[in-house]
N, C-alpha and C positions, 0 to 999 in steps of 0.2 A: 058146232055148223053143221047140220045135214050130212048126209052122206049123198054123194054125190057123180053119177053113173049118167054117159051120153056120148054117141057116136060122133065124133068130129073132124070122118076123115070121108072125105067128098071129094070131087072134080074142083077144081081152082078157079073161083071170078080172075078174070085176066085185071091185074091192079095197077089204077091208077094213080103211081105214087109220087109225092111229091113233086119233083122237079118234070118228072115226066108232066103233068098236067100243070107245069109254070107256076104250080104254089111251092108253099114249105108247109107240108100240116102234120111231121113228125119230127116232136119235139124231144130230145134228149136232156135229162140233168142230171150232171153229177159234181158231188162233192169230194174230192181226192180222199182229204181227212175227215170226213160226217157223215159216214150214210144218213143220218138224222135228219143232217139239212137236205141231205138232193131228196130225202122222203118226200120232208115239210113242203120244201119251193115248188115238186112235184106237183103235189097236190093240191095247192094253190090258184099253180095254174092251170090245171085242169077246170078248176070248180069253177076261176075265171070265165075259161075259154066253154067253157057248158050254159052260166048263165048269158053269154053275152049271142048264145044263138039263138035268141027269139028275136034281135033284131036283124041278123046275118042270115036271109034265102040264101044264099050259098049255102051255108055251112048245114041247115034244113036241109038240105037236097039231097047231102051227100050221107050223110047220116047221124050216129053220135061220139060221141069223145070219147075214148079209153084210156081207162089208162094203166098203165103197165109195170110190173114192179122185177126188176132188170136186175135185182144184186141181191144175188144169192148165199146163203147164209145172214139175213135178215131178219127180223119180226115182222115183218109184210106190211101191205099197204095196206090191208084188212083190217089190221090193227087199227094202225093213226087213224081209219075212218069208222072207226065200231063195225064193221061189219064182221068181223073176225067169226059170229055165230050167225051169222046168214047163210041159207044155202047158196048153192054154186058154182058155179066152176071154179080149180082152181088149178095152178101147174101140175099136178102131181094127177089130173087129169086128162094131161098131154104127152106124158110119158111118153114115150119113144114114138111118135108122132112124126111122121114125113110131110113131104113137101103137100099130100092132098090136105086140105084145109079146107073143110066147110065154115067159113068166117059169119056165117052171117047164124049158124045154129051155133057157132061160141061165144056172139056176140051177145043171142038172147040167154046165151046160158050164165051169161055172167053176173054178178048182184054189181047194186045201181047205187050210188050213192050224192042227191043234186045235180041228177041227170049227169054220171058222171060213171059206164061200166068200167070196171075194179077188175083186169085181171093180178091175182097176187098167189103168196102162198102160204098151204095151208094149214091148219096148228097141227104140230105133230108130223105131217109130212117135209120128206128130206129138202133141207134146201138147196138142193139143186136140180139145175135143168141147164143139160144137154147144149152148148150151142148152136146147133145146126136147126135144133127143135128150136130156139128161139129167135132166129130169122124166118126161121119158116111161122109162124105164130104173127111174130111184127110184120111181116110183108104182106099176107095175108088178112093181119088187123084195118092196116093201113088202106087194102082196098077196098074196107068198103068205110070208114069212118071218118069223121067231119076233119076231127082231130086225134094223133096219139100220141099220147106224156109218155115217154118210160123213163125207170130210174135206171141211170148204169153204172156195172160196176168197175168203183178204178183200176182194178185191176188183169181187168181185160177189155179195150179200147173196145168204142163201136166202129159200126162199119159202115160204109155210106149207104148199106143194103137195109141199115136198122132207121136210119133216121137221117132227117133232112140238116138236121142244125142242133148242135152240143150248148147248151145252158152251163160255163163251168166258171162255180162258186169257188171264191176262195178270200179266208178273214188272212186280213195284213199285221199276216204273225210268220215267223220264217219257216215254221212248221209246215203252213199251211200249202209257202210259198212253194218249197220242198215237193212239195208233193204234188201239188199240182206241175210246175215243172215233168218231175217224170212223167207224170200220164200224158203231156204233149206232145212227148218228145216220142211215147210209144204210137203217136199214130203217126200215119204213113203217109201226112199232109194233104189227100180228097178230102178230109171232111175237118177244118180245123174247126174248137171249140168257141163260141164269143165268151165275154168275159164278163162276170157280176161280182163286186169289190163287197165281202163284208164287213164292216167296223173297220174300212182301213178312213184317215185320211186325207184329204188332198192327195198330199206329197204320196201318202204309197196308193194312190190308185194308179197316181201316173208309172210310177215304179213299179206298179205290177203291172203294167198295161205295156209299156218297153221293156220288161224280162221276159215275158211270155210269147211278146209281137202278140198279141192280141188285140182286138177293139173291146173295152170298155164301154159296154153297153147302161148298163146302171149301176149305183154303190144306195148302201142306206145303214144306216149305222142300228145294226141288227143283231146285238147283243145280248141274247134273250134268259133265259131259264129254263132247261127241263123239270120240271114237276108234273103232282099229279092233276093237271089242269090244261097239261098241253095238248092232250088230245079236245078236249069242249073248246082249246084256242084256234086248231086246227078249222074243225066243225064249224066255229062262228067266221072263221076267214082270217083269221090274227098269225100273224106270226107269234109263239110260243113266246108270252109273257111282255111282247112290244103291244107297242099302238096299233089300233088295226090299217090304219096309214102307212103305216109306215109299210108292208107286207104288199099291200093295196098294186101301189106305187113299182116296186118294185117290180110284179108281177104283170103289168099296165106297159111298164115299158121293154120289158121282152115280147110280152106278144105283136107291140107298135111294132118292134123293131122285127122281126118275122113277120111279120104283115108285108113290114115296102119290103124287103130285102124278096118276097115271092115276088112282088110286083115288078120289081125292076128288074128278075129274072124274067120271069115274061115279057116284059118290052126290050131285051133282050136285041 
């Protein structure tokens, strides 16, 4: 990655975010027991939204799709999307940022893949960003982007100022369910997630929804094998090691749910 230096500080534009517009446009993705699952799913959601902008005139008018890495300590979304050697802004360029961030400058400086602007961690840079910085950046980007998709850290639950809806990925295993329960217990109740179950049969899906007291949006047989072709699969729109149709259906179900929930809020 080339060195990058830019001034992103300036008067913030008025943010018309999420429910303030009568819409849900900020999607958080978390998998409490697998950072990789959250990263792959968030990438697939963002790529689907970017492709659908061609037929969504409202989204075109509202700006680009932005994908944000909110999981400190992970390899970085730019690695998953094969952008790690591309020039552009990373989180380290925003270290010490205050509330006044020029989102248009930042969006223009982000590396892009398949119509998705990506804010990730840089290679060799500290994998940590301050919570206040993250909230300021997410708020600024949401005011300019048609959609924001952010991977969430399971140890630090998101706040309503950072996303409109949380997609919680849970496998049909005791360990995954326990990790999900711990995450849900940390939330303050104002921003409750919706559930996507992975590798769970019908009985396990019902049990997961009832135990976590969450709505199950979609489910899929997504057992997969991480290997040297995992990044190629993601770039091709497939869940690694699985048929493309499985990932596509899960992502479409989530996006349809978020759109419908946003419309129902607008008419409330």
